[in-house]
mmCIF file of the N, C-alpha and C atoms, coordinates in Angstrom:
data_MODEL
# 
_entry.id   MODEL 
# 
loop_
_atom_site.group_PDB 
_atom_site.id 
_atom_site.type_symbol 
_atom_site.label_atom_id 
_atom_site.label_alt_id 
_atom_site.label_comp_id 
_atom_site.label_asym_id 
_atom_site.label_entity_id 
_atom_site.label_seq_id 
_atom_site.pdbx_PDB_ins_code 
_atom_site.Cartn_x 
_atom_site.Cartn_y 
_atom_site.Cartn_z 
_atom_site.occupancy 
_atom_site.B_iso_or_equiv 
_atom_site.pdbx_formal_charge 
_atom_site.auth_seq_id 
_atom_site.auth_comp_id 
_atom_site.auth_asym_id 
_atom_site.auth_atom_id 
_atom_site.pdbx_PDB_model_num 
ATOM 1   N N  . MET A 1 1  ? 0.952   31.978  26.332  1.00 0.00 ? 1  MET A N  1 
ATOM 2   C CA . MET A 1 1  ? 0.082   31.159  27.099  1.00 0.00 ? 1  MET A CA 1 
ATOM 3   C C  . MET A 1 1  ? -0.406  30.007  26.218  1.00 0.00 ? 1  MET A C  1 
ATOM 4   N N  . GLY A 1 2  ? -0.413  28.810  26.757  1.00 0.00 ? 2  GLY A N  1 
ATOM 5   C CA . GLY A 1 2  ? -0.816  27.624  26.000  1.00 0.00 ? 2  GLY A CA 1 
ATOM 6   C C  . GLY A 1 2  ? -2.318  27.538  25.791  1.00 0.00 ? 2  GLY A C  1 
ATOM 7   N N  . GLN A 1 3  ? -2.689  26.798  24.782  1.00 0.00 ? 3  GLN A N  1 
ATOM 8   C CA . GLN A 1 3  ? -4.093  26.555  24.477  1.00 0.00 ? 3  GLN A CA 1 
ATOM 9   C C  . GLN A 1 3  ? -4.530  25.238  25.122  1.00 0.00 ? 3  GLN A C  1 
ATOM 10  N N  . PRO A 1 4  ? -5.732  25.156  25.631  1.00 0.00 ? 4  PRO A N  1 
ATOM 11  C CA . PRO A 1 4  ? -6.197  23.899  26.214  1.00 0.00 ? 4  PRO A CA 1 
ATOM 12  C C  . PRO A 1 4  ? -6.353  22.845  25.108  1.00 0.00 ? 4  PRO A C  1 
ATOM 13  N N  . LEU A 1 5  ? -6.038  21.601  25.445  1.00 0.00 ? 5  LEU A N  1 
ATOM 14  C CA . LEU A 1 5  ? -6.192  20.515  24.496  1.00 0.00 ? 5  LEU A CA 1 
ATOM 15  C C  . LEU A 1 5  ? -7.645  20.072  24.453  1.00 0.00 ? 5  LEU A C  1 
ATOM 16  N N  . ARG A 1 6  ? -8.117  19.735  23.252  1.00 0.00 ? 6  ARG A N  1 
ATOM 17  C CA . ARG A 1 6  ? -9.478  19.246  23.107  1.00 0.00 ? 6  ARG A CA 1 
ATOM 18  C C  . ARG A 1 6  ? -9.500  17.749  23.365  1.00 0.00 ? 6  ARG A C  1 
ATOM 19  N N  . SER A 1 7  ? -10.595 17.290  23.889  1.00 0.00 ? 7  SER A N  1 
ATOM 20  C CA . SER A 1 7  ? -10.788 15.859  24.111  1.00 0.00 ? 7  SER A CA 1 
ATOM 21  C C  . SER A 1 7  ? -10.844 15.149  22.761  1.00 0.00 ? 7  SER A C  1 
ATOM 22  N N  . PHE A 1 8  ? -10.348 13.917  22.731  1.00 0.00 ? 8  PHE A N  1 
ATOM 23  C CA . PHE A 1 8  ? -10.389 13.117  21.504  1.00 0.00 ? 8  PHE A CA 1 
ATOM 24  C C  . PHE A 1 8  ? -11.824 12.994  20.990  1.00 0.00 ? 8  PHE A C  1 
ATOM 25  N N  . ASP A 1 9  ? -12.774 12.857  21.893  1.00 0.00 ? 9  ASP A N  1 
ATOM 26  C CA . ASP A 1 9  ? -14.174 12.718  21.502  1.00 0.00 ? 9  ASP A CA 1 
ATOM 27  C C  . ASP A 1 9  ? -14.736 13.989  20.874  1.00 0.00 ? 9  ASP A C  1 
ATOM 28  N N  . ASP A 1 10 ? -14.087 15.117  21.097  1.00 0.00 ? 10 ASP A N  1 
ATOM 29  C CA . ASP A 1 10 ? -14.562 16.388  20.553  1.00 0.00 ? 10 ASP A CA 1 
ATOM 30  C C  . ASP A 1 10 ? -14.016 16.669  19.156  1.00 0.00 ? 10 ASP A C  1 
ATOM 31  N N  . LEU A 1 11 ? -13.085 15.853  18.679  1.00 0.00 ? 11 LEU A N  1 
ATOM 32  C CA . LEU A 1 11 ? -12.502 16.095  17.362  1.00 0.00 ? 11 LEU A CA 1 
ATOM 33  C C  . LEU A 1 11 ? -13.510 15.772  16.273  1.00 0.00 ? 11 LEU A C  1 
ATOM 34  N N  . PRO A 1 12 ? -13.525 16.569  15.208  1.00 0.00 ? 12 PRO A N  1 
ATOM 35  C CA . PRO A 1 12 ? -14.495 16.299  14.132  1.00 0.00 ? 12 PRO A CA 1 
ATOM 36  C C  . PRO A 1 12 ? -14.120 15.021  13.381  1.00 0.00 ? 12 PRO A C  1 
ATOM 37  N N  . GLU A 1 13 ? -15.118 14.295  12.942  1.00 0.00 ? 13 GLU A N  1 
ATOM 38  C CA . GLU A 1 13 ? -14.928 13.074  12.156  1.00 0.00 ? 13 GLU A CA 1 
ATOM 39  C C  . GLU A 1 13 ? -14.779 13.477  10.683  1.00 0.00 ? 13 GLU A C  1 
ATOM 40  N N  . PRO A 1 14 ? -13.751 13.003  10.002  1.00 0.00 ? 14 PRO A N  1 
ATOM 41  C CA . PRO A 1 14 ? -13.622 13.348  8.579   1.00 0.00 ? 14 PRO A CA 1 
ATOM 42  C C  . PRO A 1 14 ? -14.845 12.851  7.805   1.00 0.00 ? 14 PRO A C  1 
ATOM 43  N N  . THR A 1 15 ? -15.279 13.648  6.834   1.00 0.00 ? 15 THR A N  1 
ATOM 44  C CA . THR A 1 15 ? -16.466 13.269  6.074   1.00 0.00 ? 15 THR A CA 1 
ATOM 45  C C  . THR A 1 15 ? -16.139 12.211  5.018   1.00 0.00 ? 15 THR A C  1 
ATOM 46  N N  . GLU A 1 16 ? -14.967 12.300  4.426   1.00 0.00 ? 16 GLU A N  1 
ATOM 47  C CA . GLU A 1 16 ? -14.578 11.315  3.422   1.00 0.00 ? 16 GLU A CA 1 
ATOM 48  C C  . GLU A 1 16 ? -13.187 10.799  3.743   1.00 0.00 ? 16 GLU A C  1 
ATOM 49  N N  . ARG A 1 17 ? -13.065 9.501   3.795   1.00 0.00 ? 17 ARG A N  1 
ATOM 50  C CA . ARG A 1 17 ? -11.767 8.890   4.025   1.00 0.00 ? 17 ARG A CA 1 
ATOM 51  C C  . ARG A 1 17 ? -11.386 8.093   2.778   1.00 0.00 ? 17 ARG A C  1 
ATOM 52  N N  . PRO A 1 18 ? -10.182 8.277   2.289   1.00 0.00 ? 18 PRO A N  1 
ATOM 53  C CA . PRO A 1 18 ? -9.789  7.466   1.132   1.00 0.00 ? 18 PRO A CA 1 
ATOM 54  C C  . PRO A 1 18 ? -9.675  5.998   1.535   1.00 0.00 ? 18 PRO A C  1 
ATOM 55  N N  . GLN A 1 19 ? -10.099 5.119   0.664   1.00 0.00 ? 19 GLN A N  1 
ATOM 56  C CA . GLN A 1 19 ? -9.981  3.686   0.900   1.00 0.00 ? 19 GLN A CA 1 
ATOM 57  C C  . GLN A 1 19 ? -8.621  3.239   0.373   1.00 0.00 ? 19 GLN A C  1 
ATOM 58  N N  . TRP A 1 20 ? -7.712  2.947   1.261   1.00 0.00 ? 20 TRP A N  1 
ATOM 59  C CA . TRP A 1 20 ? -6.380  2.498   0.872   1.00 0.00 ? 20 TRP A CA 1 
ATOM 60  C C  . TRP A 1 20 ? -6.302  0.990   1.030   1.00 0.00 ? 20 TRP A C  1 
ATOM 61  N N  . LEU A 1 21 ? -5.718  0.352   0.040   1.00 0.00 ? 21 LEU A N  1 
ATOM 62  C CA . LEU A 1 21 ? -5.427  -1.064  0.107   1.00 0.00 ? 21 LEU A CA 1 
ATOM 63  C C  . LEU A 1 21 ? -3.959  -1.239  0.462   1.00 0.00 ? 21 LEU A C  1 
ATOM 64  N N  . VAL A 1 22 ? -3.674  -2.213  1.288   1.00 0.00 ? 22 VAL A N  1 
ATOM 65  C CA . VAL A 1 22 ? -2.298  -2.571  1.626   1.00 0.00 ? 22 VAL A CA 1 
ATOM 66  C C  . VAL A 1 22 ? -2.160  -4.043  1.253   1.00 0.00 ? 22 VAL A C  1 
ATOM 67  N N  . LEU A 1 23 ? -1.312  -4.317  0.251   1.00 0.00 ? 23 LEU A N  1 
ATOM 68  C CA . LEU A 1 23 ? -1.172  -5.666  -0.279  1.00 0.00 ? 23 LEU A CA 1 
ATOM 69  C C  . LEU A 1 23 ? 0.230   -6.211  -0.060  1.00 0.00 ? 23 LEU A C  1 
ATOM 70  N N  . ASP A 1 24 ? 0.311   -7.500  0.216   1.00 0.00 ? 24 ASP A N  1 
ATOM 71  C CA . ASP A 1 24 ? 1.569   -8.243  0.218   1.00 0.00 ? 24 ASP A CA 1 
ATOM 72  C C  . ASP A 1 24 ? 1.693   -8.822  -1.191  1.00 0.00 ? 24 ASP A C  1 
ATOM 73  N N  . VAL A 1 25 ? 2.719   -8.393  -1.940  1.00 0.00 ? 25 VAL A N  1 
ATOM 74  C CA . VAL A 1 25 ? 2.830   -8.736  -3.353  1.00 0.00 ? 25 VAL A CA 1 
ATOM 75  C C  . VAL A 1 25 ? 4.082   -9.572  -3.599  1.00 0.00 ? 25 VAL A C  1 
ATOM 76  N N  . SER A 1 26 ? 3.909   -10.679 -4.309  1.00 0.00 ? 26 SER A N  1 
ATOM 77  C CA . SER A 1 26 ? 5.037   -11.522 -4.736  1.00 0.00 ? 26 SER A CA 1 
ATOM 78  C C  . SER A 1 26 ? 5.312   -11.231 -6.203  1.00 0.00 ? 26 SER A C  1 
ATOM 79  N N  . LEU A 1 27 ? 6.569   -10.957 -6.509  1.00 0.00 ? 27 LEU A N  1 
ATOM 80  C CA . LEU A 1 27 ? 6.989   -10.631 -7.873  1.00 0.00 ? 27 LEU A CA 1 
ATOM 81  C C  . LEU A 1 27 ? 8.013   -11.659 -8.341  1.00 0.00 ? 27 LEU A C  1 
ATOM 82  N N  . VAL A 1 28 ? 8.004   -11.930 -9.658  1.00 0.00 ? 28 VAL A N  1 
ATOM 83  C CA . VAL A 1 28 ? 8.961   -12.855 -10.253 1.00 0.00 ? 28 VAL A CA 1 
ATOM 84  C C  . VAL A 1 28 ? 9.598   -12.161 -11.456 1.00 0.00 ? 28 VAL A C  1 
ATOM 85  N N  . GLY A 1 29 ? 10.945  -12.274 -11.574 1.00 0.00 ? 29 GLY A N  1 
ATOM 86  C CA . GLY A 1 29 ? 11.661  -11.702 -12.693 1.00 0.00 ? 29 GLY A CA 1 
ATOM 87  C C  . GLY A 1 29 ? 11.811  -12.711 -13.822 1.00 0.00 ? 29 GLY A C  1 
ATOM 88  N N  . ALA A 1 30 ? 12.271  -12.228 -14.983 1.00 0.00 ? 30 ALA A N  1 
ATOM 89  C CA . ALA A 1 30 ? 12.413  -13.067 -16.178 1.00 0.00 ? 30 ALA A CA 1 
ATOM 90  C C  . ALA A 1 30 ? 13.411  -14.198 -15.991 1.00 0.00 ? 30 ALA A C  1 
ATOM 91  N N  . ASN A 1 31 ? 14.397  -14.019 -15.131 1.00 0.00 ? 31 ASN A N  1 
ATOM 92  C CA . ASN A 1 31 ? 15.425  -15.043 -14.910 1.00 0.00 ? 31 ASN A CA 1 
ATOM 93  C C  . ASN A 1 31 ? 15.197  -15.821 -13.614 1.00 0.00 ? 31 ASN A C  1 
ATOM 94  N N  . GLY A 1 32 ? 13.965  -15.793 -13.113 1.00 0.00 ? 32 GLY A N  1 
ATOM 95  C CA . GLY A 1 32 ? 13.637  -16.548 -11.911 1.00 0.00 ? 32 GLY A CA 1 
ATOM 96  C C  . GLY A 1 32 ? 13.849  -15.801 -10.613 1.00 0.00 ? 32 GLY A C  1 
ATOM 97  N N  . GLU A 1 33 ? 14.232  -14.530 -10.689 1.00 0.00 ? 33 GLU A N  1 
ATOM 98  C CA . GLU A 1 33 ? 14.394  -13.744 -9.470  1.00 0.00 ? 33 GLU A CA 1 
ATOM 99  C C  . GLU A 1 33 ? 13.054  -13.644 -8.756  1.00 0.00 ? 33 GLU A C  1 
ATOM 100 N N  . ARG A 1 34 ? 13.106  -13.533 -7.458  1.00 0.00 ? 34 ARG A N  1 
ATOM 101 C CA . ARG A 1 34 ? 11.885  -13.379 -6.664  1.00 0.00 ? 34 ARG A CA 1 
ATOM 102 C C  . ARG A 1 34 ? 12.041  -12.166 -5.747  1.00 0.00 ? 34 ARG A C  1 
ATOM 103 N N  . TRP A 1 35 ? 10.929  -11.477 -5.537  1.00 0.00 ? 35 TRP A N  1 
ATOM 104 C CA . TRP A 1 35 ? 10.917  -10.284 -4.696  1.00 0.00 ? 35 TRP A CA 1 
ATOM 105 C C  . TRP A 1 35 ? 9.558   -10.175 -4.040  1.00 0.00 ? 35 TRP A C  1 
ATOM 106 N N  . ARG A 1 36 ? 9.530   -9.768  -2.802  1.00 0.00 ? 36 ARG A N  1 
ATOM 107 C CA . ARG A 1 36 ? 8.279   -9.501  -2.080  1.00 0.00 ? 36 ARG A CA 1 
ATOM 108 C C  . ARG A 1 36 ? 8.253   -8.015  -1.768  1.00 0.00 ? 36 ARG A C  1 
ATOM 109 N N  . ALA A 1 37 ? 7.090   -7.433  -1.916  1.00 0.00 ? 37 ALA A N  1 
ATOM 110 C CA . ALA A 1 37 ? 6.938   -6.000  -1.683  1.00 0.00 ? 37 ALA A CA 1 
ATOM 111 C C  . ALA A 1 37 ? 5.571   -5.731  -1.083  1.00 0.00 ? 37 ALA A C  1 
ATOM 112 N N  . VAL A 1 38 ? 5.448   -4.584  -0.454  1.00 0.00 ? 38 VAL A N  1 
ATOM 113 C CA . VAL A 1 38 ? 4.164   -4.101  0.031   1.00 0.00 ? 38 VAL A CA 1 
ATOM 114 C C  . VAL A 1 38 ? 3.672   -3.074  -0.978  1.00 0.00 ? 38 VAL A C  1 
ATOM 115 N N  . GLY A 1 39 ? 2.434   -3.238  -1.412  1.00 0.00 ? 39 GLY A N  1 
ATOM 116 C CA . GLY A 1 39 ? 1.836   -2.288  -2.343  1.00 0.00 ? 39 GLY A CA 1 
ATOM 117 C C  . GLY A 1 39 ? 0.749   -1.490  -1.659  1.00 0.00 ? 39 GLY A C  1 
ATOM 118 N N  . LEU A 1 40 ? 0.714   -0.191  -1.930  1.00 0.00 ? 40 LEU A N  1 
ATOM 119 C CA . LEU A 1 40 ? -0.278  0.715   -1.346  1.00 0.00 ? 40 LEU A CA 1 
ATOM 120 C C  . LEU A 1 40 ? -1.013  1.428   -2.466  1.00 0.00 ? 40 LEU A C  1 
ATOM 121 N N  . GLY A 1 41 ? -2.307  1.584   -2.325  1.00 0.00 ? 41 GLY A N  1 
ATOM 122 C CA . GLY A 1 41 ? -3.057  2.325   -3.329  1.00 0.00 ? 41 GLY A CA 1 
ATOM 123 C C  . GLY A 1 41 ? -4.536  2.322   -3.045  1.00 0.00 ? 41 GLY A C  1 
ATOM 124 N N  . GLU A 1 42 ? -5.241  3.184   -3.756  1.00 0.00 ? 42 GLU A N  1 
ATOM 125 C CA . GLU A 1 42 ? -6.688  3.275   -3.606  1.00 0.00 ? 42 GLU A CA 1 
ATOM 126 C C  . GLU A 1 42 ? -7.396  2.195   -4.410  1.00 0.00 ? 42 GLU A C  1 
ATOM 127 N N  . THR A 1 43 ? -6.695  1.559   -5.360  1.00 0.00 ? 43 THR A N  1 
ATOM 128 C CA . THR A 1 43 ? -7.232  0.448   -6.136  1.00 0.00 ? 43 THR A CA 1 
ATOM 129 C C  . THR A 1 43 ? -6.195  -0.676  -6.140  1.00 0.00 ? 43 THR A C  1 
ATOM 130 N N  . VAL A 1 44 ? -6.639  -1.872  -6.521  1.00 0.00 ? 44 VAL A N  1 
ATOM 131 C CA . VAL A 1 44 ? -5.697  -2.994  -6.616  1.00 0.00 ? 44 VAL A CA 1 
ATOM 132 C C  . VAL A 1 44 ? -4.621  -2.679  -7.653  1.00 0.00 ? 44 VAL A C  1 
ATOM 133 N N  . THR A 1 45 ? -5.017  -2.125  -8.793  1.00 0.00 ? 45 THR A N  1 
ATOM 134 C CA . THR A 1 45 ? -4.050  -1.787  -9.837  1.00 0.00 ? 45 THR A CA 1 
ATOM 135 C C  . THR A 1 45 ? -3.004  -0.806  -9.325  1.00 0.00 ? 45 THR A C  1 
ATOM 136 N N  . ALA A 1 46 ? -3.429  0.214   -8.597  1.00 0.00 ? 46 ALA A N  1 
ATOM 137 C CA . ALA A 1 46 ? -2.490  1.200   -8.053  1.00 0.00 ? 46 ALA A CA 1 
ATOM 138 C C  . ALA A 1 46 ? -1.551  0.560   -7.032  1.00 0.00 ? 46 ALA A C  1 
ATOM 139 N N  . ALA A 1 47 ? -2.076  -0.320  -6.183  1.00 0.00 ? 47 ALA A N  1 
ATOM 140 C CA . ALA A 1 47 ? -1.236  -0.983  -5.180  1.00 0.00 ? 47 ALA A CA 1 
ATOM 141 C C  . ALA A 1 47 ? -0.223  -1.922  -5.833  1.00 0.00 ? 47 ALA A C  1 
ATOM 142 N N  . LEU A 1 48 ? -0.641  -2.653  -6.872  1.00 0.00 ? 48 LEU A N  1 
ATOM 143 C CA . LEU A 1 48 ? 0.293   -3.543  -7.567  1.00 0.00 ? 48 LEU A CA 1 
ATOM 144 C C  . LEU A 1 48 ? 1.361   -2.743  -8.317  1.00 0.00 ? 48 LEU A C  1 
ATOM 145 N N  . THR A 1 49 ? 0.969   -1.618  -8.889  1.00 0.00 ? 49 THR A N  1 
ATOM 146 C CA . THR A 1 49 ? 1.936   -0.749  -9.562  1.00 0.00 ? 49 THR A CA 1 
ATOM 147 C C  . THR A 1 49 ? 2.959   -0.219  -8.563  1.00 0.00 ? 49 THR A C  1 
ATOM 148 N N  . TRP A 1 50 ? 2.508   0.187   -7.388  1.00 0.00 ? 50 TRP A N  1 
ATOM 149 C CA . TRP A 1 50 ? 3.402   0.672   -6.329  1.00 0.00 ? 50 TRP A CA 1 
ATOM 150 C C  . TRP A 1 50 ? 4.421   -0.409  -5.983  1.00 0.00 ? 50 TRP A C  1 
ATOM 151 N N  . ALA A 1 51 ? 3.935   -1.641  -5.811  1.00 0.00 ? 51 ALA A N  1 
ATOM 152 C CA . ALA A 1 51 ? 4.827   -2.748  -5.451  1.00 0.00 ? 51 ALA A CA 1 
ATOM 153 C C  . ALA A 1 51 ? 5.858   -3.002  -6.548  1.00 0.00 ? 51 ALA A C  1 
ATOM 154 N N  . ARG A 1 52 ? 5.425   -3.021  -7.812  1.00 0.00 ? 52 ARG A N  1 
ATOM 155 C CA . ARG A 1 52 ? 6.376   -3.239  -8.927  1.00 0.00 ? 52 ARG A CA 1 
ATOM 156 C C  . ARG A 1 52 ? 7.407   -2.130  -8.988  1.00 0.00 ? 52 ARG A C  1 
ATOM 157 N N  . GLU A 1 53 ? 6.981   -0.886  -8.766  1.00 0.00 ? 53 GLU A N  1 
ATOM 158 C CA . GLU A 1 53 ? 7.913   0.245   -8.832  1.00 0.00 ? 53 GLU A CA 1 
ATOM 159 C C  . GLU A 1 53 ? 8.890   0.253   -7.668  1.00 0.00 ? 53 GLU A C  1 
ATOM 160 N N  . SER A 1 54 ? 8.549   -0.439  -6.574  1.00 0.00 ? 54 SER A N  1 
ATOM 161 C CA . SER A 1 54 ? 9.457   -0.473  -5.427  1.00 0.00 ? 54 SER A CA 1 
ATOM 162 C C  . SER A 1 54 ? 10.477  -1.608  -5.526  1.00 0.00 ? 54 SER A C  1 
ATOM 163 N N  . ALA A 1 55 ? 10.324  -2.494  -6.502  1.00 0.00 ? 55 ALA A N  1 
ATOM 164 C CA . ALA A 1 55 ? 11.264  -3.604  -6.690  1.00 0.00 ? 55 ALA A CA 1 
ATOM 165 C C  . ALA A 1 55 ? 12.574  -3.087  -7.290  1.00 0.00 ? 55 ALA A C  1 
ATOM 166 N N  . PRO A 1 56 ? 13.659  -3.839  -7.137  1.00 0.00 ? 56 PRO A N  1 
ATOM 167 C CA . PRO A 1 56 ? 14.947  -3.400  -7.681  1.00 0.00 ? 56 PRO A CA 1 
ATOM 168 C C  . PRO A 1 56 ? 14.895  -3.161  -9.190  1.00 0.00 ? 56 PRO A C  1 
ATOM 169 N N  . GLU A 1 57 ? 15.621  -2.148  -9.631  1.00 0.00 ? 57 GLU A N  1 
ATOM 170 C CA . GLU A 1 57 ? 15.677  -1.821  -11.056 1.00 0.00 ? 57 GLU A CA 1 
ATOM 171 C C  . GLU A 1 57 ? 16.517  -2.840  -11.814 1.00 0.00 ? 57 GLU A C  1 
ATOM 172 N N  . GLY A 1 58 ? 16.345  -2.865  -13.130 1.00 0.00 ? 58 GLY A N  1 
ATOM 173 C CA . GLY A 1 58 ? 17.156  -3.726  -13.977 1.00 0.00 ? 58 GLY A CA 1 
ATOM 174 C C  . GLY A 1 58 ? 16.498  -5.048  -14.310 1.00 0.00 ? 58 GLY A C  1 
ATOM 175 N N  . THR A 1 59 ? 15.303  -5.289  -13.759 1.00 0.00 ? 59 THR A N  1 
ATOM 176 C CA . THR A 1 59 ? 14.560  -6.512  -14.027 1.00 0.00 ? 59 THR A CA 1 
ATOM 177 C C  . THR A 1 59 ? 13.124  -6.139  -14.335 1.00 0.00 ? 59 THR A C  1 
ATOM 178 N N  . TRP A 1 60 ? 12.536  -6.820  -15.298 1.00 0.00 ? 60 TRP A N  1 
ATOM 179 C CA . TRP A 1 60 ? 11.126  -6.634  -15.565 1.00 0.00 ? 60 TRP A CA 1 
ATOM 180 C C  . TRP A 1 60 ? 10.375  -7.585  -14.660 1.00 0.00 ? 60 TRP A C  1 
ATOM 181 N N  . TRP A 1 61 ? 9.578   -7.048  -13.736 1.00 0.00 ? 61 TRP A N  1 
ATOM 182 C CA . TRP A 1 61 ? 8.912   -7.841  -12.714 1.00 0.00 ? 61 TRP A CA 1 
ATOM 183 C C  . TRP A 1 61 ? 7.478   -8.155  -13.104 1.00 0.00 ? 61 TRP A C  1 
ATOM 184 N N  . LEU A 1 62 ? 7.072   -9.404  -12.882 1.00 0.00 ? 62 LEU A N  1 
ATOM 185 C CA . LEU A 1 62 ? 5.717   -9.861  -13.103 1.00 0.00 ? 62 LEU A CA 1 
ATOM 186 C C  . LEU A 1 62 ? 5.093   -10.162 -11.743 1.00 0.00 ? 62 LEU A C  1 
ATOM 187 N N  . VAL A 1 63 ? 3.888   -9.652  -11.524 1.00 0.00 ? 63 VAL A N  1 
ATOM 188 C CA . VAL A 1 63 ? 3.174   -9.945  -10.276 1.00 0.00 ? 63 VAL A CA 1 
ATOM 189 C C  . VAL A 1 63 ? 2.697   -11.390 -10.346 1.00 0.00 ? 63 VAL A C  1 
ATOM 190 N N  . SER A 1 64 ? 3.119   -12.206 -9.382  1.00 0.00 ? 64 SER A N  1 
ATOM 191 C CA . SER A 1 64 ? 2.703   -13.601 -9.383  1.00 0.00 ? 64 SER A CA 1 
ATOM 192 C C  . SER A 1 64 ? 1.606   -13.895 -8.367  1.00 0.00 ? 64 SER A C  1 
ATOM 193 N N  . ASP A 1 65 ? 1.498   -13.070 -7.327  1.00 0.00 ? 65 ASP A N  1 
ATOM 194 C CA . ASP A 1 65 ? 0.494   -13.314 -6.294  1.00 0.00 ? 65 ASP A CA 1 
ATOM 195 C C  . ASP A 1 65 ? 0.392   -12.076 -5.412  1.00 0.00 ? 65 ASP A C  1 
ATOM 196 N N  . TRP A 1 66 ? -0.772  -11.899 -4.789  1.00 0.00 ? 66 TRP A N  1 
ATOM 197 C CA . TRP A 1 66 ? -0.916  -10.841 -3.786  1.00 0.00 ? 66 TRP A CA 1 
ATOM 198 C C  . TRP A 1 66 ? -2.007  -11.227 -2.805  1.00 0.00 ? 66 TRP A C  1 
ATOM 199 N N  . ALA A 1 67 ? -1.924  -10.624 -1.631  1.00 0.00 ? 67 ALA A N  1 
ATOM 200 C CA . ALA A 1 67 ? -2.903  -10.856 -0.575  1.00 0.00 ? 67 ALA A CA 1 
ATOM 201 C C  . ALA A 1 67 ? -3.095  -9.574  0.212   1.00 0.00 ? 67 ALA A C  1 
ATOM 202 N N  . ASP A 1 68 ? -4.304  -9.369  0.719   1.00 0.00 ? 68 ASP A N  1 
ATOM 203 C CA . ASP A 1 68 ? -4.599  -8.210  1.571   1.00 0.00 ? 68 ASP A CA 1 
ATOM 204 C C  . ASP A 1 68 ? -3.832  -8.287  2.868   1.00 0.00 ? 68 ASP A C  1 
ATOM 205 N N  . LEU A 1 69 ? -3.191  -7.203  3.238   1.00 0.00 ? 69 LEU A N  1 
ATOM 206 C CA . LEU A 1 69 ? -2.573  -7.098  4.555   1.00 0.00 ? 69 LEU A CA 1 
ATOM 207 C C  . LEU A 1 69 ? -3.441  -6.291  5.493   1.00 0.00 ? 69 LEU A C  1 
ATOM 208 N N  . PHE A 1 70 ? -4.174  -5.324  4.931   1.00 0.00 ? 70 PHE A N  1 
ATOM 209 C CA . PHE A 1 70 ? -4.966  -4.415  5.748   1.00 0.00 ? 70 PHE A CA 1 
ATOM 210 C C  . PHE A 1 70 ? -6.036  -3.840  4.878   1.00 0.00 ? 70 PHE A C  1 
ATOM 211 N N  . GLY A 1 71 ? -7.196  -3.632  5.425   1.00 0.00 ? 71 GLY A N  1 
ATOM 212 C CA . GLY A 1 71 ? -8.266  -2.973  4.685   1.00 0.00 ? 71 GLY A CA 1 
ATOM 213 C C  . GLY A 1 71 ? -9.547  -3.746  4.774   1.00 0.00 ? 71 GLY A C  1 
ATOM 214 N N  . ASP A 1 72 ? -10.578 -3.158  4.187   1.00 0.00 ? 72 ASP A N  1 
ATOM 215 C CA . ASP A 1 72 ? -11.906 -3.789  4.189   1.00 0.00 ? 72 ASP A CA 1 
ATOM 216 C C  . ASP A 1 72 ? -12.037 -4.740  3.024   1.00 0.00 ? 72 ASP A C  1 
# 
């Protein structure tokens, strides 16, 4: 026998929500390569690190610019 579904309004509100940053990150390589990535993290440093780690391997990437995509 199925269980009745609870109303959305009856769901408990989480007491602590992690603050995630979503950044649009521009990266530049040593030979002029360019890459854009999305960075996610609880801090700007963590989000920029995520973006650098998601770039193609074999190039040392420098963060040249970033902007908020989502968040407070």
